[in-house]
C-alpha positions as CSV (number, residue, x, y, z in Angstrom):
1,M,-52.9,-38.3,24.1
2,I,-50.3,-40.8,23.1
3,R,-50.4,-39.4,19.6
4,L,-49.7,-35.9,20.9
5,A,-46.7,-37.2,23.0
6,V,-45.2,-39.0,19.9
7,V,-45.5,-35.8,17.8
8,A,-43.9,-33.7,20.5
9,A,-41.1,-36.2,20.9
10,V,-40.5,-36.3,17.1
11,V,-40.4,-32.5,17.0
12,A,-38.0,-32.3,19.9
13,V,-35.7,-34.8,18.3
14,A,-35.8,-33.0,15.0
15,L,-35.0,-29.6,16.7
16,A,-32.1,-31.2,18.6
17,V,-30.6,-32.7,15.4
18,R,-31.0,-29.4,13.6
19,T,-29.2,-27.6,16.4
20,L,-26.4,-30.1,16.5
21,F,-26.0,-30.0,12.7
22,A,-26.0,-26.2,12.6
23,R,-23.2,-26.1,15.2
24,R,-21.0,-28.5,13.3
25,T,-21.3,-26.8,9.9
26,A,-21.0,-23.2,11.2
27,V,-17.7,-21.8,9.8
28,P,-16.4,-18.4,10.8
29,V,-16.3,-16.0,7.8
30,R,-12.8,-14.7,7.1
31,T,-11.8,-12.5,4.3
32,P,-8.6,-13.8,2.7
33,G,-5.8,-11.2,3.0
34,A,-7.5,-9.5,5.9
35,L,-5.0,-8.3,8.5
36,P,-5.6,-8.5,12.3
37,S,-7.3,-5.6,13.9
38,R,-5.8,-6.4,17.3
39,L,-2.5,-8.0,18.5
40,D,-1.7,-9.5,21.9
41,R,1.3,-7.4,22.8
42,S,2.7,-10.1,25.0
43,D,3.3,-12.2,21.9
44,F,5.9,-9.6,20.7
45,A,9.1,-7.8,21.6
46,R,8.9,-5.0,24.2
47,P,5.2,-5.2,25.1
48,D,5.6,-2.1,27.2
49,A,6.6,0.1,24.3
50,P,3.8,2.6,23.3
51,W,3.9,1.4,19.7
52,L,4.6,-1.9,17.9
53,V,5.4,-2.5,14.3
54,V,5.2,-6.2,13.2
55,A,6.3,-7.3,9.8
56,F,5.0,-10.7,9.0
57,T,7.3,-12.2,6.4
58,S,8.6,-15.3,4.7
59,A,12.1,-16.3,3.6
60,T,10.6,-17.3,0.2
61,C,9.1,-13.9,-0.4
62,S,11.2,-11.5,-2.5
63,T,9.5,-8.4,-1.2
64,C,9.5,-9.3,2.5
65,A,13.2,-8.4,3.2
66,D,12.6,-4.9,1.8
67,V,9.5,-4.3,4.0
68,A,11.3,-5.7,7.1
69,R,14.3,-3.5,6.4
70,K,12.1,-0.4,6.2
71,A,10.3,-1.3,9.4
72,A,13.5,-1.9,11.3
73,V,14.5,1.7,10.8
74,L,11.5,2.7,12.9
75,E,12.9,1.1,16.1
76,S,13.1,3.6,18.9
77,A,12.3,4.1,22.6
78,D,8.7,4.5,21.7
79,V,8.4,2.0,18.8
80,A,9.2,-1.7,19.1
81,V,9.8,-3.5,15.8
82,Q,9.6,-7.2,15.2
83,E,9.9,-9.3,12.1
84,V,7.8,-12.5,12.3
85,E,9.2,-14.9,9.6
86,Y,6.9,-17.7,8.7
87,G,9.4,-20.5,8.8
88,A,10.6,-19.5,12.2
89,Q,7.3,-18.5,13.8
90,R,4.5,-20.3,12.1
91,A,2.4,-20.3,15.3
92,L,2.1,-16.5,15.2
93,H,1.2,-16.5,11.6
94,A,-1.5,-19.1,12.4
95,K,-2.7,-17.2,15.5
96,Y,-3.2,-14.0,13.5
97,A,-4.4,-15.8,10.4
98,I,-1.7,-14.3,8.2
99,D,-2.2,-15.8,4.8
100,A,-0.3,-13.3,2.7
101,V,3.1,-11.7,3.1
102,P,4.5,-9.2,3.5
103,S,1.9,-8.0,6.0
104,L,2.7,-5.2,8.4
105,V,0.7,-4.1,11.4
106,L,1.2,-1.0,13.5
107,A,-0.4,-1.4,16.9
108,G,-0.8,0.8,19.9
109,A,-0.1,0.0,23.5
110,D,-3.4,-1.9,23.9
111,G,-2.7,-3.9,20.8
112,T,-5.3,-2.2,18.5
113,A,-4.1,-1.9,15.0
114,A,-3.7,1.7,14.0
115,A,-2.5,1.0,10.5
116,T,-2.0,-2.1,8.3
117,F,-0.2,-2.7,5.1
118,L,-0.4,-5.7,2.8
119,G,2.3,-6.1,0.2
120,P,5.1,-3.7,-0.7
121,V,5.1,-0.4,1.2
122,S,7.1,2.7,0.6
123,A,9.3,4.0,3.4
124,A,7.5,7.3,3.2
125,D,4.1,5.7,3.6
126,L,5.2,3.6,6.5
127,W,7.0,6.5,8.3
128,A,4.0,8.8,7.7
129,A,1.6,6.3,9.3
130,V,3.8,5.9,12.3
131,A,4.2,9.7,12.7
132,R,0.5,10.3,12.2
133,V,-0.6,7.8,15.0
134,R,2.3,8.6,17.3
135,D,1.7,12.3,17.2
136,G,-2.0,11.8,17.9
137,G,-3.3,12.3,14.3
138,G,-5.5,9.3,14.6
139,A,-5.5,5.9,13.0
140,A,-4.1,5.7,9.5
141,P,-6.3,4.1,6.9
142,A,-5.6,0.4,6.1
143,C,-3.5,0.1,3.0
144,S,-3.2,-2.8,0.6
């Protein structure tokens, strides 16, 4: 009887240690360069606007200024546009795990990303994506 109790105790301790170790070593899988599929609209300008275009940039990125300039043209009553520069807003880059710039996210009123772009984007592609989702054509495919 004592032998059975000792074996049960050893098994219980082993299972507890395995469970604790599994929790400590579990690391969420994240694909580098993946853009967020959802934004918290309260983190950005004009959370009440039907659409939001966020350009994640860095002052040290030579392409970022061009992408931010193209995005800024989209500003309207229905489309809020915000540039999130890394040096000035590191917390938002960290919150959304932005590890590459320029990164651009077009999100709807609920914060769901309708289109994403990683790297340089042409004005035509950007404007077409906004027009497609704004006019009810559905989500644009993610671009990179």
